[in-house]
C-alpha positions in Angstrom: 0.0 0.0 0.0 1.5 3.4 -1.1 0.9 6.8 0.4 -0.4 9.4 -2.0 -0.1 13.1 -1.3 -2.9 14.8 -3.2 -3.8 18.5 -3.6 -7.6 18.7 -3.5 -8.5 22.3 -3.5 -12.3 21.8 -3.5 -13.7 19.0 -1.2 -17.2 18.9 0.2 -19.3 15.8 0.4 -22.5 17.8 0.8 -22.1 19.7 -2.5 -22.1 18.7 -6.2 -19.8 19.4 -9.1 -16.1 20.0 -8.4 -16.6 19.8 -4.6 -18.3 16.4 -4.8 -15.7 15.2 -7.3 -12.9 16.2 -4.8 -14.5 14.2 -2.0 -15.2 11.1 -4.1 -11.7 11.1 -5.6 -10.1 11.2 -2.2 -12.4 8.4 -1.0 -11.5 6.3 -4.1 -7.7 6.8 -3.6 -8.2 5.6 0.0 -9.9 2.4 -1.1 -6.5 0.9 -2.2 -3.9 3.3 -0.8 -3.3 5.7 2.0 -3.9 9.4 1.1 -2.8 12.7 2.6 -5.3 15.1 1.1 -4.5 18.8 1.3 -7.5 21.1 0.9 -8.7 24.5 2.0 -9.6 25.4 5.6 -13.2 26.3 4.7 -13.8 22.7 3.7 -12.9 21.3 7.2 -16.4 21.7 8.8 -18.3 19.8 6.0 -15.6 17.0 5.8 -15.5 16.4 9.6 -19.3 16.6 9.9 -19.8 14.1 7.0 -17.2 11.6 8.3 -18.7 11.7 11.8 -22.3 11.1 10.4 -21.2 8.4 7.9 -18.6 6.2 9.6 -16.6 4.1 7.1 -13.5 1.9 7.5 -11.9 3.6 4.4 -11.5 6.8 6.4 -8.6 5.0 8.3 -6.6 5.5 5.1 -7.4 9.3 4.8 -5.6 12.2 6.5 -6.8 15.7 5.7 -4.5 18.7 6.0 -5.8 22.2 5.6 -4.0 25.1 4.0 -4.9 28.7 3.0 -2.9 31.8 2.3 -2.8 34.2 5.2 -5.9 36.5 5.4 -3.8 39.5 4.4 -3.1 37.8 1.1 -6.7 36.7 0.3 -8.9 39.7 1.2 -9.4 40.4 -2.5 -10.7 36.9 -3.4 -14.1 37.6 -4.9 -16.0 35.9 -7.8 -14.7 33.6 -10.5 -11.6 35.5 -11.5 -10.6 36.0 -7.9 -11.0 32.3 -7.1 -8.9 31.3 -10.1 -6.0 33.6 -9.2 -6.2 32.5 -5.6 -6.1 28.8 -6.8 -3.0 29.5 -8.8 -1.3 31.1 -5.8 -2.5 28.3 -3.5 -0.9 25.7 -5.8 2.3 27.6 -5.9 2.7 28.3 -2.2 1.5 24.9 -1.0 5.0 23.4 -1.7 6.5 25.3 1.2 3.6 24.2 3.4 4.2 20.5 2.5 7.9 20.7 3.1 7.4 22.1 6.6 5.1 19.2 7.5 7.9 16.7 7.0 5.5 14.2 5.5 6.3 10.8 4.2 4.7 9.8 0.9 5.4 7.9 -2.3 3.5 9.7 -5.0 2.1 13.2 -5.5 -1.1 13.8 -7.3 -2.7 17.1 -8.5 -6.3 16.0 -8.1 -8.5 19.0 -8.7 -9.4 21.7 -10.0 -9.4 19.8 -13.3 -7.9 22.5 -15.6 -5.3 21.5 -18.2 -4.1 25.1 -18.4 -3.3 25.8 -14.7 0.2 24.6 -13.6 1.0 22.4 -10.7 4.3 22.4 -8.7 4.0 19.1 -7.0 6.8 17.7 -9.2 9.2 19.9 -7.2 8.8 17.5 -4.3 10.9 14.9 -6.1 8.4 12.0 -6.1 6.4 10.4 -9.0 3.8 13.0 -10.1 0.3 12.3 -11.4 -1.6 15.1 -13.1 -5.3 14.8 -13.6 -8.0 14.2 -14.6 -7.5 17.4 -16.5 -9.4 19.1 -19.3 -11.1 22.3 -20.3 -14.4 23.6 -21.7 -14.0 23.9 -25.4 -15.0 27.1 -27.2 -18.6 27.2 -28.1 -18.9 26.8 -31.9 -19.7 30.0 -33.8 -23.3 29.0 -34.9 -24.4 28.8 -31.3 -22.8 32.1 -30.1 -25.5 34.4 -31.6 -27.8 33.6 -28.6 -25.0 34.2 -26.1 -25.4 37.2 -23.8 -22.8 39.9 -24.3 -21.4 39.4 -20.8 -20.8 35.7 -21.6 -19.1 36.6 -24.9 -16.7 38.9 -23.1 -16.1 36.3 -20.4 -15.5 33.6 -23.0 -13.0 35.9 -24.9 -11.1 36.6 -21.7 -11.1 33.0 -20.6 -10.0 31.8 -23.9 -7.2 34.3 -24.0 -6.0 33.2 -20.6 -6.1 29.5 -21.6 -4.1 30.2 -24.8 -1.5 32.2 -22.9 -0.9 29.3 -20.5 -0.9 26.6 -23.2 1.5 28.5 -25.5 3.7 30.6 -23.2 3.5 29.5 -19.6 6.9 28.1 -18.5 5.3 26.8 -15.3 2.7 24.8 -17.3 5.4 23.5 -19.6 7.3 22.3 -16.5 4.2 20.6 -15.2 3.7 18.8 -18.5 7.4 17.9 -18.7 7.7 16.5 -15.2 4.3 14.7 -15.0 4.9 10.9 -14.8 1.3 10.2 -15.7 -1.5 12.4 -17.1 -5.1 11.6 -17.0 -7.0 13.4 -19.8 -10.7 13.9 -19.6 -11.1 13.8 -23.4 -9.1 13.8 -26.6 -8.8 17.6 -26.8 -6.3 17.5 -23.9 -3.5 15.7 -25.8 -4.1 18.1 -28.7 -3.6 21.3 -26.7 -0.8 20.0 -24.5 1.0 17.9 -27.2 1.4 14.8 -25.2 3.2 12.7 -27.8 5.5 10.4 -26.0 4.0 11.2 -22.6 2.5 8.5 -20.3 -1.2 9.3 -20.4 -4.7 7.9 -21.1 -8.1 9.4 -22.0 -11.2 8.7 -20.1 -14.1 10.7 -18.5 -13.5 12.2 -15.1 -17.2 12.3 -14.2 -18.8 9.5 -12.2 -21.6 9.0 -9.7 -22.9 6.7 -7.0 -25.7 4.1 -7.5 -29.0 5.7 -6.5 -31.1 2.7 -7.6 -32.8 1.7 -10.8 -36.4 1.0 -11.7 -36.2 -0.6 -15.2 -40.0 -1.0 -15.7 -41.8 2.2 -16.7 -44.6 0.8 -18.8 -47.7 2.9 -19.1 -46.0 6.1 -17.8 -45.9 9.4 -19.7 -42.8 9.9 -21.8 -40.9 12.2 -19.5 -38.0 14.1 -20.8 -35.7 15.6 -18.2 -33.0 18.3 -18.5 -31.1 19.6 -15.5 -28.2 22.0 -14.7 -27.3 25.6 -14.1 -29.3 27.8 -16.4 -26.4 29.4 -18.3 -25.8 29.7 -22.0 -23.0 27.1 -22.1 -25.4 24.4 -21.0 -27.5 24.7 -24.2 -30.9 25.0 -22.8 -32.1 27.1 -25.7 -31.4 24.0 -27.8 -33.2 21.8 -25.4 -36.4 23.9 -25.6 -36.2 24.5 -29.4 -35.6 20.8 -30.1 -38.5 19.8 -27.8 -40.8 22.4 -29.5 -39.9 21.0 -32.9 -40.6 17.4 -31.7 -44.0 18.5 -30.3 -44.9 20.3 -33.6 -44.1 17.2 -35.6 -45.7 14.8 -33.1 -48.8 16.7 -31.7 -50.4 13.5 -30.4 -47.4 12.7 -28.3 -47.7 12.2 -24.6 -44.2 13.6 -24.0 -43.4 16.3 -21.5 -40.2 18.3 -20.8 -39.1 19.2 -17.3 -36.1 21.6 -16.8 -34.6 21.6 -13.4 -32.3 24.4 -12.5 -31.7 28.1 -11.8 -29.4 30.7 -13.2 -29.2 34.0 -15.2 -30.8 32.5 -18.3 -34.0 31.5 -16.5 -36.2 34.4 -17.5 -35.1 34.2 -21.2 -35.8 30.5 -21.3 -39.2 30.9 -19.8 -40.0 33.5 -22.4 -38.7 31.2 -25.1 -41.2 28.5 -24.1 -44.0 31.0 -24.3 -42.9 32.3 -27.7 -42.8 28.7 -29.0 -46.2 27.9 -27.5 -45.1 24.9 -25.5 -45.9 26.0 -22.0 -48.5 23.2 -21.5 -45.8 20.5 -22.3 -42.9 22.1 -20.6 -42.3 22.7 -16.9 -39.5 24.7 -15.4 -38.7 24.3 -11.7 -36.0 25.9 -9.5 -33.1 23.9 -8.4 -34.1 21.2 -5.9 -32.1 19.2 -3.3 -30.0 16.4 -4.8 -32.3 13.6 -3.6 -35.3 15.2 -5.3 -33.5 15.5 -8.6 -32.6 11.8 -8.3 -36.3 11.0 -7.7 -37.2 12.9 -10.9 -34.6 11.0 -12.8 -36.1 7.8 -11.5 -39.5 8.7 -13.1 -38.1 10.0 -16.4 -37.7 8.3 -19.8 -35.0 10.3 -21.5 -32.3 12.8 -20.5 -31.8 15.7 -22.9 -28.5 17.6 -22.4 -27.2 19.5 -25.5 -24.4 21.2 -23.5 -21.3 22.8 -24.9 -19.2 22.0 -21.7 -16.3 19.7 -21.4 -17.7 17.2 -18.9 -21.2 17.0 -17.5 -21.7 15.4 -14.1 -25.4 14.9 -14.6 -24.9 12.5 -17.5 -23.5 9.6 -15.4 -26.4 10.3 -12.9 -28.9 9.9 -15.7 -27.2 6.7 -17.0 -27.4 5.2 -13.5 -31.2 5.4 -13.8 -31.1 3.8 -17.2 -31.9 7.0 -19.0 -30.9 7.2 -22.7 -29.0 10.5 -23.2 -29.4 12.9 -26.2 -26.5 15.4 -26.4 -24.2 17.1 -28.8 -21.3 15.5 -30.6 -18.6 17.5 -29.0 -15.5 17.1 -26.7 -17.8 17.0 -23.7 -20.7 14.5 -23.2 -20.6 13.6 -26.9 -17.3 11.8 -26.3 -18.7 9.3 -23.8 -22.3 8.8 -24.9 -22.4 5.7 -27.1 -25.0 4.9 -29.8 -26.4 1.9 -27.8 -27.5 4.2 -24.9 -27.8 7.6 -26.5 -27.5 10.0 -29.4 -24.7 12.5 -29.9 -26.2 14.8 -32.5 -23.8 16.4 -35.0 -23.6 20.1 -34.6 -23.5 22.2 -37.7 -25.9 25.0 -38.3 -28.0 26.1 -35.4 -31.3 25.0 -36.9 -29.8 21.8 -38.3 -28.7 20.9 -34.8 -32.1 21.6 -33.4 -33.6 19.3 -36.1 -31.2 16.5 -35.3 -31.9 16.7 -31.6 -35.7 16.6 -32.3 -35.2 13.6 -34.6 -33.3 11.8 -31.9 -36.1 12.4 -29.4 -38.6 11.1 -32.0 -36.6 8.0 -32.8 -36.5 6.9 -29.1 -40.1 8.1 -28.3 -41.6 6.1 -31.2 -40.1 2.7 -30.4 -40.8 1.2 -27.0 -38.5 -1.8 -27.6 -35.7 0.6 -28.6 -36.2 2.6 -25.4 -36.1 -0.5 -23.3 -32.9 -1.7 -24.9 -31.2 1.7 -24.6 -32.3 1.9 -21.0 -30.6 -1.4 -20.2 -27.5 -0.4 -22.1 -27.4 2.9 -20.2 -27.5 1.1 -16.9 -24.8 -1.3 -18.1 -22.6 1.7 -19.2 -23.0 3.2 -15.7 -21.9 -0.1 -14.0 -19.0 -0.6 -16.3 -17.7 2.9 -16.8 -19.3 5.6 -14.6 -19.7 4.1 -11.1 -17.3 5.8 -8.7 -15.6 2.5 -8.0 -14.4 2.4 -11.6 -12.5 5.6 -11.0 -10.9 4.1 -7.9 -9.8 1.1 -9.9 -8.3 3.4 -12.5 -6.4 5.3 -9.8 -5.1 2.0 -8.3 -3.8 0.9 -11.7 -2.1 4.3 -12.4 -0.3 4.3 -9.0 0.8 0.6 -9.4 2.7 1.5 -12.6 4.7 4.3 -11.0 
């Protein structure tokens, strides 16, 4: 059994997204090895509360250490940009903190955030160094940017410029790439931007989920289409609504309904879009709900519609765990890990053409009960084989064993 020293900036077992991934990755490391996980001080309360309320023998392999910059050096930390700058400083200064602890470990692992454009300095500790899973949100294709708010366009331009700077000119990132003994890439865009020819790496999704239970028999129920996530332009909810509207117009006798779960700055625009398309009677939008309620809705659904432009998509494995076929976009994100036997990755070309293909995908599944059943079984199988958190733990075990 080896000891892994992991930097895990975001860890909170009570939250979703990056925080949930941080917690689950630490737990999965500890299934097969000891782990010293270094995270921020503000995560201590949630971690200790959860571990006290949910005792588990695996915790014996986990040691958490908490590190933050002094308050005088973090008073300015506000919003997305402040958080990213703070993260970069946190990663750089953590090396001195680790050395002062006089820790004994065999391998270092930069575990999250999952950016492939922010450098890590763990290689300076002189141990085998694992980097990842890492990736990035790809640029939203031009045909889909005309619906993007001006503020999002500006943010996208600035973020893209920062990424390109690090990829092309950052000496620190080049040193990270050079000294990494193993790199876990979230999708095949990562080896392209980092030029990993000759480097020890593999490509597989970072996202996973736990098993919430599966109810395979849904005969006689309404055809419920579910879409969930933060209501921001990147998630493609305008495509969700337009594709469903086209499906309804072509299939007026359908018993299908669309439910969108989430909240965010695009909420009012999306509600207005459902009205302008005349689909209010078939479409329900509800505010974000507790995680267990979202899982209950997945349990009662037939199909998960998620035409997101992002680079990952935590909700997709959750949908697969309930046997939900997934309709998404053919892109570097969910499109890379949704296979034809349990979903459709619609080719994105023109805006309207993409809407049409998404609507056709819904119709092809809605109109064939046997196909829906087969895809549902395949979705559940894909979850068991690829997207259960235990699969990520086995991947980590195999990576460490080779170093």
